[in-house]
C-alpha positions in Angstrom: -51.5 -173.4 250.0 -49.2 -173.9 247.2 -47.8 -177.4 249.1 -51.3 -178.4 248.9 -52.5 -177.6 245.5 -49.2 -179.2 243.9 -50.2 -182.4 246.6 -53.3 -181.9 245.3 -52.0 -182.2 241.1 -49.8 -185.2 241.9 -52.4 -187.5 243.4 -54.5 -186.9 240.8 -52.3 -187.5 238.2 -51.3 -190.6 240.7 -54.8 -191.8 240.1 -55.3 -191.2 236.3 -52.4 -193.0 235.4 -52.9 -195.9 237.6 -56.4 -196.5 236.3 -55.0 -195.6 232.5 -52.7 -198.8 233.5 -55.3 -200.6 234.9 -57.6 -200.4 231.5 -54.0 -200.3 229.3 -54.7 -204.3 229.5 -58.2 -204.3 228.3 -57.5 -202.3 225.4 -54.9 -204.5 224.0 -57.0 -207.3 224.5 -59.8 -205.7 222.4 -57.0 -204.2 219.7 -55.8 -208.1 219.3 -59.1 -209.7 219.0 -60.1 -206.9 216.1 -56.6 -207.9 214.3 -57.0 -211.4 214.4 -60.4 -211.6 213.1 
């Protein structure tokens, strides 16, 4: 039971980070466009 909960938490965190890293370039480009304008 404890192992399953830990494994689920790790999986959710991995998905969270992969999602964030996927979006990061978009945020960077948006920020750069705002600054250049």
